[in-house]
N, C-alpha and C positions, 0 to 999 in steps of 0.2 A: 607258331612263328610270327603271325601277325601281332599277337599280344606282346611278344618280346620286342618286336620292331617298334611298337608304340612306346614302350618303356625307353627304348634307345633314343627315340625322338625327344623324349622329355629330358633324358640325361645329357644330351649333347649341349643344348643351350645352358643347362644348369652348370656344366663345367666351365663355360665361358663366363657366366655371371658370378661365379664363386669369387673370382679374384677381385672384382670391383664392387662387391656387395657391401656398401657402407653400413647398412643397418646391422648386418650380421657381424661385421668386424668390430662394432662397438662393444660387443660382449667379450669377456675373457675367453681366450681360445677360439676366437671367431672362426666360423666355418665348420664347426663340429656338427651342427645340425644337418648341414648339407651333405657332409661326408657320410654321416650315419644313414641319412635317407637314401643317398646314392648307393651306398654299400648294400643296403637291403634290397633296393631296386635291381641291382646287378644279380644278387642271389636269386631273387624272384624270377628274373628273366631266365637264368640258367635252369631254375626249377621247372618252369613251364616248358622249356625246350627239351630237357633231358629226362624228366620224370616219366617213367613208364617206357622209356626207350633205351636206357642204359642201366644195366644191372646194378652198377655201383650206386646209382641215385636212390636205391631203396633205403640207404642209410640216412642221407639228409632228409628224405621224406618222412622219417620217423618223428620229426618234430611234432609236438602237440599242435593239432590244427588250429586251436584258438590263437596261437602265436601269429598266424598269417593275417589276423585282423587286429589283435591287440598291439603288436609292435608298430605297424605303420600308423595306427590311430594315435599311439603315444608320441611318435615322431611328428605327426601332424600338429598335435597340441603344442609340443615344445617348439616347433618351427614357428608357429603363430605367436607364441609367447616371446620369442627372440626377435620377431619382426622379419624373419628370413622367408620371404614369400616364395623364392625359388625352391627352397627346401620343402616348404609347405606343398607346393605343386607336385614335387617328386613323391613326397609321402602320400599325398592324396591319390595320385595315380596308382601307386603301389597298393594302397588300401582297396581301391575299386577293382584293380586287376586281380588281386589275390583273394578276393572275397569268397570265391567258390572253393578255395582250398581250406577255408577256416572251419568248415563243418557247421557253421551257424545256419539255423533254420528259421528265418523271419516269419514264414507261414505259420509256425507254431504259436506265434503271439496272437494270431487272429482268433477271436473268440467264436467258437462254434456251439450251436445249440446241441446240447448232449441229449441223445435219444438212446433208449435201451436197445441192445441188439435185437434183431428180429428173431422170430421163431426159426429154429434150424441153425442158428449161429452156434459155433463151437469155440471153446477156449483152448488156445494152443500156446505152449510155452517152449522157448528155445533157450538152452543154457549150456555153456562150456563149464563142465564140472571140475575143472582143474585136476585132472588125473584121478577122478572117481575116488574121492575121500582117501587118497594115498597119505595125506598129511593131516587128516582130521578124523575124529571119532565117527564110525559108521552110524551110530545111533542118531545123533542130531542130523546127520546128512540125509538119512532115509526119512526121518521125521519131517525135515524141511521139504523134501521132494513130495511126500504124501500130502503135506499141507498146502502145496500149490494147487491141488485139486483140479488139474487140467484134464480136458478130454483127450488131448494129444500132447505128448512130450517129445521134443526133438533134442536129444542130449549128445554132447560131444565129449571126447576124451574118456571113453570107456576103456582105459588102459592105465598102466603105471609108467612113470618116467624113469628111464635108466640113467639119466643125467649125462649121456654121452651122445645126444642127438637122436636117440632111438627110444622106443617104448616097448614095454612088455605087456602082452595080452593077458587079460584076467578073465575069470569066470565067476561072476557073482549072480548067476542066473537064478539059482534057487531062492536066494533072499529077495531078488528083484520080483519074482513071481509071487512070493508070499506077501510082499508089501503092496503089490498092485494086482490083486486077484481078478479084478474086472477089466484089466487091460491086456491086449495082445502085444507081444514083444517081437520086434524085428531087430536083430543084432548083427552088425557087420562092420568091418573096417574101423573098429574103434568108435562106432556110432551106435546109438540106440534110438529107435522110434517106438514109443509106447502109445497105444491107442485104445480108447473105449469103443471107437467106431470100427465097424467091420473092415478088415483089410481085403481089398479087392485083388491086389497083386503087388509084388515087388518087381521093379524094373531095373535091368542092368543099365549102368551109366558109363559113358566114356570118361567122366570125371572119376578118378579113383579114390577121392576123399569125400564122396557124396553118397548118401543112401536115399534112393527114391522109393517111397511107399505110397501107393494109391489107396485112398480111403473112400468108403461109401458114406456120404453125408446123410444126416437124419432126414426123414420125410420121404423124399422121392428116390433116394439111393444114388443120386448123381455123384460123380467122382471128383474128388479134390486130390490132385497130385501134390505130395509133400516132398521137398528136397531138403534133406538134413545135410548141411554143408560144413566142412572144416578145411579151409585153405591153409596150406603150410605156412608157418611163421617164417619171417625173413632171415633170421640169423641164429647162430648158436651162441650160448653164453660162455664164450671163451675170450681170452685176451685179444683185443684188436691189434696187438703187436705181433700176433702169430699169423702165418700165412693161411692156416686152417680157417681162420675167421673169414677171410675174404673168399676163399674157395667155397665155403658153405653159403655165403651170400649169393655168389654167382650160380651155384648149383640150384639153390632154392628159388632164385629168380626164374630159372628155366622151368622148375617144377610148378611154380605158381602160374606161369604163362600157359603150361599144358593143362593145368586144372581148369583155368578160366575158359580156355578154348573148348575143352570137353563139356564144361557146364553150360556154356552158351549153346552148344549144339544140342545137348540134352533137353534144355528148356525149350529151344526153338522147335524141337521135334515132338514135344509133348502135346497130345490132342485135347487135354483137359485143362481147366483152370488150375493154376499152380500157386503154391506158396513156397518160396525159397527162403530158408532161414538158417542161421547158424553163425559160427565164428569165421569171418572172412579174413581176419588179420589184415584188414585194410581200412584206412581212414579216408576222409575226404581229401587229404593232402597227398595220397599215394596214387600213382598213375593208374593202378588197377581199378580205381573208383569209376573210371570211364567204362570199364567192362561191366561193373555192377549196374551202372545205369542202363545198360542194354539188356539186362536180365528181366527187369520188371519195374513196377512202380514202388518207390520207397514209401513206406507207411509212417515214417518217423514224425512227420508234422503233427500227427494225432497225439503224440506224447505230450504236447504242450510245452516242450523245452526248447528254448532258444539255442542252447548249446548242449545237445544230447551227448552223453558219454556212457560207456559201458565197461571200460577196463581201467584198472589202476596198476601202475608199476609197483607201488607200495601203498600202504594205507594213507589216505589223504591226498593221493595224487591221481585222482580219476579224471584225466584230461583227454583220454582217447575214446573214440567210438570205433570198436572193431566188429561189433555184432550188428547184423542187419536183418530186416524182414522185408521181403519183396513179394509182389503179387503180379500175376499176369491177368489179362482181361477175363472177366467171369468170376474172379475171386474178389470179394469186397471185405476190407478191414474196417471194423466199426470202432475199435478202441486199441490203444497201444500204450503200454507203460513198461518202465524198467523197475524191477523189484530188487531190493537189497538182498545180496546173497548171505548176509549175516556171518561173514567171515569164512564161509565154506568154500569160496572160490574167489579168484581175482576178477571174474566176469559177473556183471549183473545178469539177472534173469530178464528175458524179453517175454512179455505176455501180450497176446492179441486175441481179439474175438473176430471170427471170420465166418462169412456165409457165402453162398454162391448167388451171383446176381442175375444169371441168365441161363437158359438151358444149355446143357453140355453139347459139344459137337461130337459126332460119331467118331469112334476110334478109327485110326488109319491102319492100313495093313503094314506089316513089316516091323512092328515094334517087337523088341526082344523081351517079351513078358513071360515070367514064370510064376507058377502058383506059389502063394505064400507058404513058407516052410519055417516055422518058428525054431528058435533055439540057437545057442552059441555054437554047438558042434556042427550045425548046418551052415553057418554064416560067418565063420571066422574070416579075418582079412586075407589079403593076398599072400602068396607064397613068400617065404622069408626074404628072398633077394629083392622082392618088389615092395616090401612093406615100407610105407612112407616114413620119412624121418621128420623131425621138427614139429610134430603136432602138439 
């Protein structure tokens, strides 16, 4: 509210000055720069107030995050070119105010001395497989997975899309085990965690689209808790002229809020250093990014990208970052990169190297820990009526 009020303070004098701004009036269609900057500032103020607080605002927040920096920057340049100082002030204020919505990571431009990961570091990849080779040939799909050569795989969408807002469970376990004979598999809720490391336990989570698997790290056997996450997508791909479209957005906004509440509680109650990774279906411009910030430290600055992106609506339109890697104290990320999925998915692969930075804390009583039990038949998702939609 303070930010929106600041924008309002800028807009008020701007409206007064617009009528008598001789420099701006000298241009054909005088006043357009101020109107454009003012319109964007009003939208931004509404965005900052309503984002994450009103279910409908999930739709406007789907704008590509770079727009929140590129558009006001363009308006600032045009305002200066036309000599409209008032419009320049409004555009500049909007640029500064909306910078955090842009997803830009200035820290990624800082050159860091690259050092090899220490002994005991493991390579972990997280990838939304886009419905597990439903639309691609399984041969290159499995060859690509094997070629990633990760110690731990956190994979999402181990299911097929029914194209009605639901998904169908699959069982490709035999091929999976043949492809990764040296990995242990934990399969549940349309998620797979594959690990060369010993599996200490799987832990029940309040978040119903999350798979937690605790792993024994090399060397001293300390525990790294991995949270394989898939937050439901915001909408169904049906006509926005239908009431079903808006009902789905409202329902899924509530589902997403429950998932984030559960995940926040799960991570807060974890006694081990944790890595939380997956498809959050959330950008820096979506209100749920505030919840992500409370989960752990974002490792993306290590990617070296000023504007990191991981998802494309169609080929050539990779403008959104929906996939995140977060860590809690005690887990240290040494490298982070996005890898091209080679047309096998609309999501990039996230690859990180991770080690433990300090001795683990003793486990607390009361955790709902059950011994690892491999296999699809033992870890299928929730009963039919509770199966999540929109993943």
